[in-house]
KETOR-208815 format. One record per atom (N, C-alpha, C): x, z, y; residue in three letters; atom name; residue number from 1. Coordinates in steps of 0.001 Angstrom, whole numbers, padded with zeros to 6 digits. Atoms other than C-alpha are relative to their C-alpha. Example, Ala and Ser with C-alpha at 12.3 -4.5 7.8 and 13.67 -1.06 7.14 Angstrom:
<atoms>
ATOM     east       up    north  type  atom  seq
ATOM   000890   000000  -001190   ala     N    1
ATOM   012300   007800  -004500   ala    CA    1
ATOM   000900   000000   001200   ala     C    1
ATOM  -000820  -000060  -001190   ser     N    2
ATOM   013670   007140  -001060   ser    CA    2
ATOM  -000770   000730   001090   ser     C    2
</atoms>
This chain:
<atoms>
ATOM     east       up    north  type  atom  seq
ATOM  -000637  -001136  -000616   met     N    1
ATOM   012212  -013144  -021210   met    CA    1
ATOM   001224  -000436   000809   met     C    1
ATOM  -001170   000489  -000736   lys     N    2
ATOM   015307  -015108  -020146   lys    CA    2
ATOM  -000406  -000564   001351   lys     C    2
ATOM   000476   000550  -001264   lys     N    3
ATOM   013245  -016889  -017467   lys    CA    3
ATOM  -000263   001116   001007   lys     C    3
ATOM   000321  -001116  -000889   ile     N    4
ATOM   012048  -013580  -016034   ile    CA    4
ATOM   001275   000652   000507   ile     C    4
ATOM  -001269  -000611  -000401   thr     N    5
ATOM   015548  -012087  -016021   thr    CA    5
ATOM   000731  -000884   001000   thr     C    5
ATOM  -000652   000922  -000926   phe     N    6
ATOM   016962  -015196  -014339   phe    CA    6
ATOM  -000687   000013   001359   phe     C    6
ATOM   000746   000005  -001256   phe     N    7
ATOM   014196  -015222  -011721   phe    CA    7
ATOM   000247   001281   000800   phe     C    7
ATOM  -000200  -001268  -000702   leu     N    8
ATOM   014560  -011527  -010863   leu    CA    8
ATOM   001433   000154   000487   leu     C    8
ATOM  -001403  -000059  -000430   thr     N    9
ATOM   018373  -011758  -010727   thr    CA    9
ATOM   000223  -000899   001206   thr     C    9
ATOM  -000125   000920  -001134   ser     N   10
ATOM   018168  -014780  -008421   ser    CA   10
ATOM  -000647   000567   001252   ser     C   10
ATOM   000693  -000586  -001148   ala     N   11
ATOM   015650  -013037  -006191   ala    CA   11
ATOM   000796   001158   000586   ala     C   11
ATOM  -000795  -001134  -000486   phe     N   12
ATOM   017800  -009901  -005973   phe    CA   12
ATOM   001256  -000482   000713   phe     C   12
ATOM  -001209   000529  -000631   phe     N   13
ATOM   020943  -011917  -005178   phe    CA   13
ATOM  -000332  -000606   001363   phe     C   13
ATOM   000413   000596  -001275   ser     N   14
ATOM   019137  -013919  -002476   ser    CA   14
ATOM  -000353   001071   001016   ser     C   14
ATOM   000388  -001112  -000864   leu     N   15
ATOM   017712  -010729  -001074   leu    CA   15
ATOM   001210   000709   000578   leu     C   15
ATOM  -001181  -000728  -000467   ser     N   16
ATOM   021093  -009018  -000851   ser    CA   16
ATOM   000823  -000842   000970   ser     C   16
ATOM  -000773   000864  -000898   val     N   17
ATOM   022826  -012023   000779   val    CA   17
ATOM  -000697  -000128   001353   val     C   17
ATOM   000727   000189  -001256   ile     N   18
ATOM   020109  -012629   003366   ile    CA   18
ATOM  -000103   001301   000778   ile     C   18
ATOM   000167  -001260  -000719   ser     N   19
ATOM   019559  -008963   004179   ser    CA   19
ATOM   001320   000507   000562   ser     C   19
ATOM  -001277  -000455  -000537   ser     N   20
ATOM   023281  -008208   004597   ser    CA   20
ATOM   000446  -000866   001177   ser     C   20
ATOM  -000389   000884  -001093   ala     N   21
ATOM   023761  -011242   006853   ala    CA   21
ATOM  -000757   000312   001289   ala     C   21
ATOM   000794  -000241  -001201   ser     N   22
ATOM   021009  -010164   009215   ser    CA   22
ATOM  -000343   001469   000198   ser     C   22
ATOM   000311  -001419  -000103   ala     N   23
ATOM   021079  -006377   008888   ala    CA   23
ATOM   000176   000518   001415   ala     C   23
ATOM  -000228  -000458  -001362   asp     N   24
ATOM   022372  -005996   012440   asp    CA   24
ATOM  -001146  -000396   000932   asp     C   24
ATOM   000994   000541  -000914   asn     N   25
ATOM   019554  -008014   014000   asn    CA   25
ATOM  -001423   000464  -000277   asn     C   25
ATOM   001388  -000227   000376   tyr     N   26
ATOM   016445  -006851   012159   tyr    CA   26
ATOM  -000138   001315  -000729   tyr     C   26
ATOM   000307  -001260   000665   lys     N   27
ATOM   014980  -003550   011099   lys    CA   27
ATOM  -000908  -000296  -001200   lys     C   27
ATOM   000861   000181   001171   tyr     N   28
ATOM   013521  -003416   007599   tyr    CA   28
ATOM  -001395   000483   000348   tyr     C   28
ATOM   001381  -000349  -000323   arg     N   29
ATOM   009743  -003354   007862   arg    CA   29
ATOM  -000819   000069  -001279   arg     C   29
ATOM   000888  -000116   001155   pro     N   30
ATOM   007905  -001990   004825   pro    CA   30
ATOM  -001460  -000116   000447   pro     C   30
ATOM   001414   000144  -000323   tyr     N   31
ATOM   004188  -002686   004678   tyr    CA   31
ATOM  -000858   000207  -001231   tyr     C   31
ATOM   001020  -000038   001051   val     N   32
ATOM   001043  -002181   002650   val    CA   32
ATOM  -001075  -000992   000418   val     C   32
ATOM   001019   000987  -000307   gly     N   33
ATOM  -001698  -004746   002399   gly    CA   33
ATOM  -001131   000026  -000998   gly     C   33
ATOM   001168   000119   000856   ile     N   34
ATOM  -005117  -005376   000984   ile    CA   34
ATOM  -000519  -001429   000143   ile     C   34
ATOM   000439   001395   000025   asp     N   35
ATOM  -006520  -008788  -000004   asp    CA   35
ATOM  -001354  -000142  -000668   asp     C   35
ATOM   001115   000546   000762   tyr     N   36
ATOM  -009747  -010462  -000977   tyr    CA   36
ATOM   000572  -001213  -000724   tyr     C   36
ATOM  -000569   001076   000810   val     N   37
ATOM  -008816  -012845  -003814   val    CA   37
ATOM  -001132  -000754  -000704   val     C   37
ATOM   000905   000851   000775   lys     N   38
ATOM  -010828  -015776  -005171   lys    CA   38
ATOM   000869  -000788  -000966   lys     C   38
ATOM  -000809   000568   001067   asp     N   39
ATOM  -009471  -017062  -008472   asp    CA   39
ATOM  -000833  -001021  -000763   asp     C   39
ATOM   000659   001045   000789   lys     N   40
ATOM  -010453  -020360  -010162   lys    CA   40
ATOM   000930  -000377  -001136   lys     C   40
ATOM  -000833   000191   001181   val     N   41
ATOM  -009132  -020698  -013716   val    CA   41
ATOM  -000448  -001226  -000773   val     C   41
ATOM   000315   001142   000862   ser     N   42
ATOM  -008940  -023783  -015961   ser    CA   42
ATOM   000160   000406  -001457   ser     C   42
ATOM  -000007  -000307   001433   ile     N   43
ATOM  -009885  -023153  -019601   ile    CA   43
ATOM  -000756  -001106  -000717   ile     C   43
ATOM   000659   001040   000809   asp     N   44
ATOM  -010608  -026196  -021781   asp    CA   44
ATOM  -001228  -000605   000690   asp     C   44
ATOM   001082   000650  -000742   his     N   45
ATOM  -012763  -028054  -019193   his    CA   45
ATOM  -001072   000979   000460   his     C   45
ATOM   000909  -001044  -000464   phe     N   46
ATOM  -014376  -024798  -018102   phe    CA   46
ATOM   000729   000759   001091   phe     C   46
ATOM  -000703  -000598  -001137   lys     N   47
ATOM  -013571  -023209  -014739   lys    CA   47
ATOM  -000758   001213   000537   lys     C   47
ATOM   000638  -001199  -000561   pro     N   48
ATOM  -014748  -019637  -014236   pro    CA   48
ATOM   000658   000404   001319   pro     C   48
ATOM  -000499  -000501  -001278   glu     N   49
ATOM  -014365  -018097  -010781   glu    CA   49
ATOM  -000094   001522  -000006   glu     C   49
ATOM  -000011  -001456  -000105   his     N   50
ATOM  -013461  -014484  -010063   his    CA   50
ATOM   000179   000401   001459   his     C   50
ATOM  -000198  -000606  -001313   his     N   51
ATOM  -013697  -012385  -006919   his    CA   51
ATOM   000684   001334  -000257   his     C   51
ATOM  -000830  -001153   000337   ala     N   52
ATOM  -011063  -009671  -006821   ala    CA   52
ATOM   000504   000702   001258   ala     C   52
ATOM  -000649  -000787  -001041   leu     N   53
ATOM  -009398  -006989  -004732   leu    CA   53
ATOM   001479   000076  -000338   leu     C   53
ATOM  -001442  -000039   000212   gly     N   54
ATOM  -005624  -007166  -004311   gly    CA   54
ATOM   000651   001038   000893   gly     C   54
ATOM  -000788  -000971  -000753   leu     N   55
ATOM  -003234  -004435  -003215   leu    CA   55
ATOM   001456  -000418  -000053   leu     C   55
ATOM  -001400   000414  -000076   arg     N   56
ATOM   000329  -005118  -002061   arg    CA   56
ATOM   000837   001063   000689   arg     C   56
ATOM  -001020  -000808  -000683   ile     N   57
ATOM   003429  -003135  -001132   ile    CA   57
ATOM   001213  -000904   000131   ile     C   57
ATOM  -001105   000926  -000204   gly     N   58
ATOM   006259  -005095   000432   gly    CA   58
ATOM   000919   000428   001117   gly     C   58
ATOM  -000972  -000224  -001061   thr     N   59
ATOM   009170  -005271   002817   thr    CA   59
ATOM   000416  -001345   000569   thr     C   59
ATOM  -000598   001143  -000673   asp     N   60
ATOM   010230  -007831   005395   asp    CA   60
ATOM   001440   000366   000305   asp     C   60
ATOM  -001417  -000291  -000196   tyr     N   61
ATOM   014027  -007963   005396   tyr    CA   61
ATOM   000535  -000676   001254   tyr     C   61
ATOM  -000330   000721  -001230   thr     N   62
ATOM   014324  -010509   008214   thr    CA   62
ATOM  -001305  -000597   000517   thr     C   62
ATOM   001187   000711  -000484   arg     N   63
ATOM   011901  -012532   010320   arg    CA   63
ATOM  -000391  -001119  -000948   arg     C   63
ATOM   000195   001177   000843   tyr     N   64
ATOM   012228  -015187   007625   tyr    CA   64
ATOM  -000183   000294  -001489   tyr     C   64
ATOM  -000054  -000278   001432   phe     N   65
ATOM   012259  -013365   004281   phe    CA   65
ATOM  -000567   001384  -000314   phe     C   65
ATOM   000536  -001273   000466   gly     N   66
ATOM   010404  -010627   002391   gly    CA   66
ATOM  -000331  -000053  -001475   gly     C   66
ATOM   000431  -000106   001393   thr     N   67
ATOM   009395  -009403  -001049   thr    CA   67
ATOM  -001173   000966  -000059   thr     C   67
ATOM   001112  -000929   000188   glu     N   68
ATOM   006315  -007644  -002350   glu    CA   68
ATOM  -000383   000079  -001470   glu     C   68
ATOM   000612  -000166   001312   val     N   69
ATOM   004764  -006259  -005503   val    CA   69
ATOM  -001506   000008   000226   val     C   69
ATOM   001446   000118  -000169   phe     N   70
ATOM   001067  -006855  -006089   phe    CA   70
ATOM  -000728   000483  -001233   phe     C   70
ATOM   000927  -000337   001075   phe     N   71
ATOM  -001836  -005640  -008197   phe    CA   71
ATOM  -001355  -000555   000396   phe     C   71
ATOM   001304   000608  -000259   thr     N   72
ATOM  -005140  -007532  -008455   thr    CA   72
ATOM  -000940   000331  -001146   thr     C   72
ATOM   001015  -000313   001003   gln     N   73
ATOM  -008328  -006504  -010266   gln    CA   73
ATOM  -001307  -000639   000431   gln     C   73
ATOM   001282   000627  -000330   ser     N   74
ATOM  -011514  -008568  -010398   ser    CA   74
ATOM  -001121   001005  -000210   ser     C   74
ATOM   001155  -000860   000223   asn     N   75
ATOM  -014965  -007060  -010295   asn    CA   75
ATOM  -000323   000013  -001483   asn     C   75
ATOM   000227  -000277   001419   ala     N   76
ATOM  -016348  -005873  -013622   ala    CA   76
ATOM   000001  -001259  -000862   ala     C   76
ATOM   000037   001259   000736   phe     N   77
ATOM  -017412  -009169  -015175   phe    CA   77
ATOM  -000838  -000995   000780   phe     C   77
ATOM   000751   001082  -000632   asn     N   78
ATOM  -018464  -012427  -013554   asn    CA   78
ATOM  -000727  -000764  -001087   asn     C   78
ATOM   000749   000740   001003   glu     N   79
ATOM  -021210  -014200  -015419   glu    CA   79
ATOM   000147  -001493   000237   glu     C   79
ATOM  -000159   001451  -000036   asn     N   80
ATOM  -020597  -017860  -016202   asn    CA   80
ATOM  -000798  -000595  -001143   asn     C   80
ATOM   000695   000701   001082   arg     N   81
ATOM  -022520  -020387  -018236   arg    CA   81
ATOM   000903  -001126  -000479   arg     C   81
ATOM  -000860   001016   000590   arg     N   82
ATOM  -020675  -022667  -020600   arg    CA   82
ATOM  -000820  -000798  -001015   arg     C   82
ATOM   000705   000855   000951   val     N   83
ATOM  -022081  -025624  -022515   val    CA   83
ATOM   001019  -000513  -001002   val     C   83
ATOM  -000904   000461   001046   arg     N   84
ATOM  -020412  -026358  -025845   arg    CA   84
ATOM  -000831  -000587  -001135   arg     C   84
ATOM   000660   000713   001099   gln     N   85
ATOM  -021675  -028910  -028358   gln    CA   85
ATOM  -001517   000183   000033   gln     C   85
ATOM   001450  -000043  -000112   gly     N   86
ATOM  -025217  -028881  -027043   gly    CA   86
ATOM  -000606   001384   000095   gly     C   86
ATOM   000565  -001343  -000094   glu     N   87
ATOM  -025606  -025101  -026952   glu    CA   87
ATOM   000471   000680   001289   glu     C   87
ATOM  -000346  -000740  -001211   his     N   88
ATOM  -025647  -022876  -023887   his    CA   88
ATOM   000471   001387  -000399   his     C   88
ATOM  -000559  -001302   000305   leu     N   89
ATOM  -023413  -019819  -024140   leu    CA   89
ATOM   000082   000820   001279   leu     C   89
ATOM  -000180  -000896  -001120   arg     N   90
ATOM  -023444  -016838  -021842   arg    CA   90
ATOM   001362   000646  -000147   arg     C   90
ATOM  -001368  -000494   000071   leu     N   91
ATOM  -019859  -015893  -021068   leu    CA   91
ATOM   000303   000785   001260   leu     C   91
ATOM  -000420  -000799  -001143   lys     N   92
ATOM  -018627  -013108  -018821   lys    CA   92
ATOM   001510   000185  -000073   lys     C   92
ATOM  -001452  -000110  -000030   thr     N   93
ATOM  -014992  -012962  -017710   thr    CA   93
ATOM   000440   000927   001127   thr     C   93
ATOM  -000639  -000787  -001056   ser     N   94
ATOM  -012729  -010652  -015699   ser    CA   94
ATOM   001507  -000129  -000183   ser     C   94
ATOM  -001450   000064   000140   tyr     N   95
ATOM  -009013  -010426  -014996   tyr    CA   95
ATOM   000688   001086   000807   tyr     C   95
ATOM  -000875  -000960  -000678   arg     N   96
ATOM  -006188  -008162  -013866   arg    CA   96
ATOM   001396  -000616   000015   arg     C   96
ATOM  -001363   000524  -000070   ser     N   97
ATOM  -002684  -009094  -012691   ser    CA   97
ATOM   000866   000919   000845   ser     C   97
ATOM  -000979  -000719  -000817   tyr     N   98
ATOM   000454  -007510  -011297   tyr    CA   98
ATOM   001323  -000742  -000108   tyr     C   98
ATOM  -001278   000693   000047   gly     N   99
ATOM   003929  -008761  -010454   gly    CA   99
ATOM   000761   000083   001304   gly     C   99
ATOM  -000920   000030  -001128   leu     N  100
ATOM   006530  -009659  -007835   leu    CA  100
ATOM  -000051  -001374   000660   leu     C  100
ATOM  -000043   001240  -000772   asp     N  101
ATOM   006468  -012279  -005064   asp    CA  101
ATOM   001143   000056   001002   asp     C  101
ATOM  -001005   000176  -001042   val     N  102
ATOM   009239  -013541  -002787   val    CA  102
ATOM  -000642  -000895   001058   val     C  102
ATOM   000647   000744  -001082   leu     N  103
ATOM   008056  -014773   000631   leu    CA  103
ATOM   001021  -000504   001003   leu     C  103
ATOM  -000822   000570  -001072   ala     N  104
ATOM   009654  -017045   003209   ala    CA  104
ATOM  -000929  -000322   001161   ala     C  104
ATOM   000813   000207  -001194   tyr     N  105
ATOM   008358  -017257   006790   tyr    CA  105
ATOM   000694  -000978   000938   tyr     C  105
ATOM  -000504   000902  -001021   leu     N  106
ATOM   008763  -019924   009442   leu    CA  106
ATOM  -000767   000288   001284   leu     C  106
ATOM   000682  -000300  -001262   pro     N  107
ATOM   007885  -018478   012876   pro    CA  107
ATOM  -000093  -001249   000866   pro     C  107
ATOM   000209   001162  -000866   leu     N  108
ATOM   006433  -021086   015208   leu    CA  108
ATOM   000055   000456   001452   leu     C  108
ATOM  -000154  -000375  -001397   gly     N  109
ATOM   007658  -020678   018777   gly    CA  109
ATOM   000670   001348   000157   gly     C  109
ATOM  -000713  -001252  -000258   cys     N  110
ATOM   009478  -017793   020409   cys    CA  110
ATOM  -000947   001170   000223   cys     C  110
ATOM   000890  -001106  -000337   glu     N  111
ATOM   006564  -015737   021699   glu    CA  111
ATOM  -001306  -000032  -000765   glu     C  111
ATOM   001240   000108   000759   val     N  112
ATOM   003776  -016914   019419   val    CA  112
ATOM   000153   000776  -001302   val     C  112
ATOM  -000134  -000817   001205   pro     N  113
ATOM   003151  -014391   016640   pro    CA  113
ATOM  -000566  -000666  -001252   pro     C  113
ATOM   000546   000756   001118   phe     N  114
ATOM   002132  -017120   014169   phe    CA  114
ATOM   001149  -000530  -000847   phe     C  114
ATOM  -001037   000481   000913   ser     N  115
ATOM   004218  -017965   011077   ser    CA  115
ATOM  -000635  -000740  -001162   ser     C  115
ATOM   000350   000619   001266   leu     N  116
ATOM   003881  -020385   008222   leu    CA  116
ATOM   000667   000807  -001104   leu     C  116
ATOM  -000545  -000805   001099   ala     N  117
ATOM   004481  -018726   004849   ala    CA  117
ATOM   000043  -000826  -001278   ala     C  117
ATOM  -000124   000582   001338   ala     N  118
ATOM   005706  -019927   001454   ala    CA  118
ATOM   000296   001146  -000949   ala     C  118
ATOM  -000170  -001090   000947   thr     N  119
ATOM   005672  -017778  -001650   thr    CA  119
ATOM   000260  -000540  -001406   thr     C  119
ATOM  -000261   000289   001418   ala     N  120
ATOM   006993  -017865  -005215   ala    CA  120
ATOM   000101   001339  -000704   ala     C  120
ATOM  -000047  -001270   000704   gly     N  121
ATOM   006674  -015203  -007854   gly    CA  121
ATOM  -000392  -000130  -001447   gly     C  121
ATOM   000381  -000076   001410   ile     N  122
ATOM   005841  -014102  -011341   ile    CA  122
ATOM  -000898   001209  -000182   ile     C  122
ATOM   000907  -001107   000253   gly     N  123
ATOM   003067  -011917  -012663   gly    CA  123
ATOM  -000460   000010  -001443   gly     C  123
ATOM   000627  -000093   001320   glu     N  124
ATOM   001492  -010667  -015845   glu    CA  124
ATOM  -001503   000008   000201   glu     C  124
ATOM   001446   000169  -000135   tyr     N  125
ATOM  -002143  -011697  -016243   tyr    CA  125
ATOM  -000690   000416  -001287   tyr     C  125
ATOM   000847  -000374   001127   thr     N  126
ATOM  -004825  -010245  -018514   thr    CA  126
ATOM  -001405  -000486   000297   thr     C  126
ATOM   001368   000499  -000139   tyr     N  127
ATOM  -008116  -012113  -018914   tyr    CA  127
ATOM  -000831   000548  -001145   tyr     C  127
ATOM   000928  -000536   001000   arg     N  128
ATOM  -011065  -010531  -020722   arg    CA  128
ATOM  -001260  -000844  -000001   arg     C  128
ATOM   001216   000805   000157   glu     N  129
ATOM  -014038  -012461  -022075   glu    CA  129
ATOM  -001005   000767  -000846   glu     C  129
ATOM   001112  -000511   000814   arg     N  130
ATOM  -017407  -011306  -023349   arg    CA  130
ATOM  -000976  -001155  -000192   arg     C  130
ATOM   000943   001068   000325   met     N  131
ATOM  -019469  -013949  -025102   met    CA  131
ATOM  -001153   000650  -000747   met     C  131
ATOM   001148  -000687   000580   tyr     N  132
ATOM  -022967  -012821  -025924   tyr    CA  132
ATOM  -000538  -000759  -001189   tyr     C  132
ATOM   000381  -001404  -000004   pro     N  133
ATOM  -024275  -011466  -028173   pro    CA  133
ATOM   001152   000996  -000213   pro     C  133
ATOM  -000914  -001091   000355   asn     N  134
ATOM  -021215  -009636  -029605   asn    CA  134
ATOM   001481  -000329  -000022   asn     C  134
ATOM  -001399   000378   000119   lys     N  135
ATOM  -017883  -011415  -029200   lys    CA  135
ATOM   000788   000424   001245   lys     C  135
ATOM  -000888  -000427  -001083   his     N  136
ATOM  -015082  -009861  -027080   his    CA  136
ATOM   001402  -000530  -000275   his     C  136
ATOM  -001331   000568   000177   his     N  137
ATOM  -011660  -011368  -026468   his    CA  137
ATOM   000841   000329   001225   his     C  137
ATOM  -000917  -000306  -001099   glu     N  138
ATOM  -008588  -010530  -024360   glu    CA  138
ATOM   001285  -000790  -000180   glu     C  138
ATOM  -001250   000772   000015   glu     N  139
ATOM  -005545  -012666  -023463   glu    CA  139
ATOM   000987   000594   000994   glu     C  139
ATOM  -001077  -000472  -000876   his     N  140
ATOM  -002203  -011490  -021990   his    CA  140
ATOM   001064  -001088   000084   his     C  140
ATOM  -001084   000957  -000144   gly     N  141
ATOM   000560  -013683  -020601   gly    CA  141
ATOM   000556   000011   001406   gly     C  141
ATOM  -000657   000080  -001301   tyr     N  142
ATOM   002770  -014594  -017671   tyr    CA  142
ATOM  -000535  -001166   000802   tyr     C  142
ATOM   000382   001064  -000905   gly     N  143
ATOM   001901  -016667  -014646   gly    CA  143
ATOM   001087  -000184   001043   gly     C  143
ATOM  -000996   000323  -001025   tyr     N  144
ATOM   004397  -018424  -012382   tyr    CA  144
ATOM  -000770  -000483   001224   tyr     C  144
ATOM   000826   000175  -001190   arg     N  145
ATOM   003000  -018404  -008830   arg    CA  145
ATOM   000775  -000719   001105   arg     C  145
ATOM  -000598   000742  -001112   phe     N  146
ATOM   003750  -020892  -006021   phe    CA  146
ATOM  -001095  -000264   001025   phe     C  146
ATOM   001047   000210  -000983   gly     N  147
ATOM   001906  -021126  -002734   gly    CA  147
ATOM   000494  -000070   001421   gly     C  147
ATOM  -000305   000065  -001421   gly     N  148
ATOM   001746  -021384   001013   gly    CA  148
ATOM  -001198   000413   000815   gly     C  148
ATOM   001082  -000402  -000884   gly     N  149
ATOM  -000283  -020313   003999   gly    CA  149
ATOM   000531   000370   001365   gly     C  149
ATOM  -000390  -000423  -001341   phe     N  150
ATOM   000050  -018480   007294   phe    CA  150
ATOM  -000052   001514   000126   phe     C  150
ATOM   000053  -001421  -000357   arg     N  151
ATOM   000581  -015045   008823   arg    CA  151
ATOM  -000103   000084   001521   arg     C  151
ATOM   000210  -000133  -001441   tyr     N  152
ATOM  -000600  -013948   012275   tyr    CA  152
ATOM   000101   001471   000395   tyr     C  152
ATOM  -000196  -001370  -000455   met     N  153
ATOM   000507  -010804   014146   met    CA  153
ATOM  -001067   000345   001042   met     C  153
ATOM   001030  -000460  -000924   ile     N  154
ATOM  -002437  -009023   015790   ile    CA  154
ATOM   000604   000978   001002   ile     C  154
ATOM  -000711  -000969  -000834   ser     N  155
ATOM  -000332  -006129   017122   ser    CA  155
ATOM   001364   000226  -000641   ser     C  155
ATOM  -001337  -000283   000532   gln     N  156
ATOM   003104  -004668   016478   gln    CA  156
ATOM  -000042   000407  -001476   gln     C  156
ATOM   000093  -000509   001372   asn     N  157
ATOM   001892  -003101   013209   asn    CA  157
ATOM  -000982  -000751  -000890   asn     C  157
ATOM   001058   000625   000792   trp     N  158
ATOM  -001101  -005200   012094   trp    CA  158
ATOM   000180  -001516  -000067   trp     C  158
ATOM  -000086   001435   000254   phe     N  159
ATOM  -000958  -008682   010546   phe    CA  159
ATOM  -001201  -000426  -000837   phe     C  159
ATOM   000949   000603   000939   ile     N  160
ATOM  -003535  -010956   008934   ile    CA  160
ATOM   000687  -001211  -000614   ile     C  160
ATOM  -000604   001165   000641   arg     N  161
ATOM  -002672  -013674   006471   arg    CA  161
ATOM  -000980  -000651  -000959   arg     C  161
ATOM   000764   000769   000972   gly     N  162
ATOM  -004183  -016367   004291   gly    CA  162
ATOM   000960  -000838  -000822   gly     C  162
ATOM  -000884   000746   000898   leu     N  163
ATOM  -002515  -017931   001251   leu    CA  163
ATOM  -000818  -000716  -001065   leu     C  163
ATOM   000528   000699   001171   ala     N  164
ATOM  -003350  -020468  -001442   ala    CA  164
ATOM   001153  -000119  -000982   ala     C  164
ATOM  -001054   000033   001012   arg     N  165
ATOM  -001396  -020279  -004701   arg    CA  165
ATOM  -000453  -000783  -001226   arg     C  165
ATOM   000184   000628   001302   tyr     N  166
ATOM  -001076  -022394  -007809   tyr    CA  166
ATOM   000706   000895  -001012   tyr     C  166
ATOM  -000575  -000856   001036   val     N  167
ATOM  -000474  -020308  -010946   val    CA  167
ATOM   000027  -000783  -001302   val     C  167
ATOM  -000152   000672   001298   lys     N  168
ATOM   000887  -021928  -014117   lys    CA  168
ATOM   000225   001073  -001047   lys     C  168
ATOM  -000075  -001041   001019   phe     N  169
ATOM   000332  -019781  -017198   phe    CA  169
ATOM   000942  -000394  -001129   phe     C  169
ATOM  -000906   000162   001131   asp     N  170
ATOM   002841  -019333  -020009   asp    CA  170
ATOM  -000441   000967  -001087   asp     C  170
ATOM   000424  -000811   001150   arg     N  171
ATOM   001636  -018077  -023406   arg    CA  171
ATOM  -001254   000816   000299   arg     C  171
ATOM   001252  -000680  -000315   leu     N  172
ATOM  -001877  -017244  -022275   leu    CA  172
ATOM  -001179  -000678  -000701   leu     C  172
ATOM   001077   000564   000808   gly     N  173
ATOM  -003958  -018784  -025051   gly    CA  173
ATOM  -000515  -001318   000537   gly     C  173
ATOM   000642   001229  -000478   asp     N  174
ATOM  -006429  -021417  -023832   asp    CA  174
ATOM   000086  -000165   001511   asp     C  174
ATOM  -000062   000045  -001462   tyr     N  175
ATOM  -005742  -020656  -020162   tyr    CA  175
ATOM   001172  -000878   000430   tyr     C  175
ATOM  -001029   000945  -000428   asp     N  176
ATOM  -003824  -023495  -018489   asp    CA  176
ATOM   000617   000386   001333   asp     C  176
ATOM  -000493  -000292  -001342   asp     N  177
ATOM  -003550  -022750  -014790   asp    CA  177
ATOM  -001145   000566   000831   asp     C  177
ATOM   001004  -000569  -000898   ala     N  178
ATOM  -005369  -021232  -011834   ala    CA  178
ATOM   000373  -000302   001438   ala     C  178
ATOM  -000206   000031  -001450   met     N  179
ATOM  -005780  -021512  -008088   met    CA  179
ATOM  -000502   001324   000544   met     C  179
ATOM   000381  -001265  -000630   glu     N  180
ATOM  -005831  -018279  -006096   glu    CA  180
ATOM  -000025  -000205   001511   glu     C  180
ATOM   000137   000052  -001450   tyr     N  181
ATOM  -007053  -018059  -002515   tyr    CA  181
ATOM  -000122   001433   000487   tyr     C  181
ATOM   000019  -001382  -000470   thr     N  182
ATOM  -006333  -014835  -000623   thr    CA  182
ATOM  -000119   000048   001520   thr     C  182
ATOM   000083  -000319  -001430   ala     N  183
ATOM  -007252  -013453   002794   ala    CA  183
ATOM   000244   001502   000092   ala     C  183
ATOM  -000338  -001412  -000001   gly     N  184
ATOM  -005716  -010127   003712   gly    CA  184
ATOM   000471   000536   001328   gly     C  184
ATOM  -000471  -000747  -001161   val     N  185
ATOM  -004595  -007526   006213   val    CA  185
ATOM   001192   000837  -000440   val     C  185
ATOM  -001200  -000807   000266   asp     N  186
ATOM  -001141  -005853   006343   asp    CA  186
ATOM   000196   001024   001104   asp     C  186
ATOM  -000440  -000992  -000992   tyr     N  187
ATOM  -000021  -002665   008052   tyr    CA  187
ATOM   001499   000201  -000175   tyr     C  187
ATOM  -001444  -000143   000027   his     N  188
ATOM   003714  -002634   008875   his    CA  188
ATOM   000393   001331   000644   his     C  188
ATOM  -000438  -001314  -000514   phe     N  189
ATOM   005403   000748   009379   phe    CA  189
ATOM   001128  -000149   000998   phe     C  189
</atoms>
C-alpha cells in the first residue's frame, strides 16, 4: 500500500508542476479511447494468451504529458492446453484489469503529428482459471506497468496509437509477469 501511495503522490506532484508551468501555452485536452489488447502471461512455464477490449479516459496536460485511467476485460474464457507430468489438462483463463497510467510524449518534428510515447502505471489484475472437469480458481493482485510506443494524429480530434507494455505482478499467486500489446483509437474533445 505504501508503494501505491508513493506512486500516486509522485504522479500528482509531477502533474501539478508540469501543468502549472505550461498552463498558458496549452489547453487541457480530455479524451476517451478504445483499445484492442493482446496479453501474454507467464505462469510456471505456461503462457496463456488473452484477447481483450480496453476502455480509457484521459487528459493531455501538455504536448508532452498526460494521464489516463483504464479498464480492460478479456473475452469470456480463452481455451489453453497445458501439459503437466505427462497428462494433458484443459485450462480456460480470462482476466480483468483497471488502474492509472502516466504518459510522456516526444513529438517528432514541428508539423509532423507523430509522437513517441512512454508510459508507467499501476493496475489491479484479476485472473480467473477453469480447469476441467470441475476446478475454478481466481487470483487478485497488483501489476506495475512500463511501456512504450507511438501516437499519430489523424485529425484535430482523432488519434491512433500502439503500445507495448511489460507488467510485473506483485502478490498474484503463480503469475509472474505479462506482456501487453495494444492498438487503439482516441477521440480528443
